[in-house]
N, C-alpha and C positions, 0 to 999 in steps of 0.2 A: 589046707590049712597055707595059708600067706609066711610066710617065715624068712626072719632076717639073719644075714650071717655079717656077723664082722667079720675085715677082714685085719689079720694081725693075732685076734684072739680063739674066734674061728669057730668063736658058740650061738647058737640059735637063740633067737630074741624073742620070744612071742610077748615078753610085757610092751615088746614096742607098739605090739600093732595092740593091744589092749590101749595103749594109749591114744595113736591114732582114733581109733571108736571111738573114745570117750570124748574128746576133743570134738568128731565130727555130727556128736549127737548132742553138743552141748548147748542148753537153753539160754535164752537174754537173757539177762537179769533187767528185769522192766521193775523189779521194787522199788519206790519212790513217791512224794504227793505229788501232782499233775495240775495243771490249772488253763480251763479252757473257756470260750464264749461262743455261745449255742444260739442262732436266731430263735427269739420264737415266733414261727408261723404257722399260720394251716394253708388247707385248700382249698378253694372257695366254691362253687360249684360248675364253675365250667375249667376246673383243673390248674387254672391259676394261682400259684404260690403269693399268700399277702404275708409279710414282716407287719409284728406290730409295730408303733409309732408312738410315743411320748402326747398326748392329747394336750397339753399344755405347750409343750417344744418340739412343733412337728421335724425338728432338724433331728432329735435324739430316736433315737432306734431301743427297742428291749430286747435283752440275751439272757439267756440260763447262764452267771458264771458256775461252770462247775467247777470244781473239787474234788478229782481222783485220787484217794488211795490205792496201792496195790502193794501186798505186804503176804511174799509166800503164796502165791495163788490164791489170794482172798481179793476182793477189790470192794470199796467204799466208794460212792459216793452223794455229796449235798451238793445242790442245787438252789441257789437262790436268783431273783430276777432282780437287774441293773440295766440301765438305760447308760446306752452310750453316746455322746457326738465326741470326734477327733479322740482325746485324750481327755475329757472329763466322762466320768462315771460316779454315776448317782448309783446309794444304794438304797431298795425297796426294804420299810419295815414291817409292810402292812399290805402293799397290792397283792398279795396271794402269791401260791404259786413256789413254796418252799416243800422242793423233792427231795428224800431221804430212797438211798438204795444200797444195796450188800448183793455183794454175787463171787463169781468166781474167775479164775484166765485159765484161759485154752494157750500157750504159744509152740508154734512148730514151724522151725525154721525164722524168717523174719513177717509172718503173719499175728498178730494179734485178734484176739477176743473175750470180748466180754463177757458174761451173760450176768444180768439183775435184773434184781425182783423188789419193785417197789416198797419198802418200808413204812411209810407214812408219807403224809403231805400237809404241812400247813394251809391254813387257807383254801382248800382245795374240794369242789367238788368232785363226790365216786361218784363212779360209775357201778350198777349194780344191774342185775338180771335175776329175773320170776323162775324160780322153776318150777315144772309140773306140778307140785304139790302146794301152790303157791305163797312158799315162802319164798325168802329174798335172799340173797347172796352177793355181797361184796366183789365184783369184780380186784381180782390181783390184777395188778399190771406189774408188764417186764418188759426189759428194755436190753435189744442187742445191739454192741459197739463190734465194729471192727476194724482193722487197719494195721497198722506197721508203725516200726516207731526209726524215729528219722532223725541224728542225732544226738541221742541223747533221750528227745523229746518224743510225743505219741500224735500221731495224726489218725483218730477217729473217727469213721462215717465223715469223713472228709474236714472235722474239725481240728485244729492243731490245742495238742495238749501240751505246755509248756512244762518243764521237769523245773522244780521250788528248788531250794536249795536248803530248806527247814522242813524240818519232822513238824506237823502240826496234826492234833485228835481232831476226829470228824464227827459230826453227833451220829452220824449214819454206824459208826462201831460200836456204843452204845444203846440204840434203838430198837428196844421188840416190833415185830414184823406187828401193824397195825388190825386189827380184827376187824 
């Protein structure tokens, strides 16, 4: 075991080693609420990425406004559809796709992984599977976000999530798993 000797008192100090080890294993504190915009896109039959635009105003693009709340290893995420053109954001009340997720975080050095399960989705179609006995089961959707912190914000799956200054309660904190 490595020990330090203080000149003058000549006392061995294994406490210094303990402090050094604790600081080198320190996890980055990512607790907080973050907001980001995720393009709403699909991949067409040729493999080309196709993003949705507003049918009335072609300049506007559709995004999911994602609000993440990370609290002591737990993560909650609410997503709602919005259209954006320059600095103009329009919030949807009924276009569908209001997703609610809950999960856990893993942090290792500068890497962050969020493992989420979909709790429910308002105004969404549901994927189902037919079991061998003929019964039908809802497919549980999951989402994996990975990335790193950047100046207090998060970059997950290439999306910048800006840290908000205020705490907020999310719908996903209170929703049960939709069965």
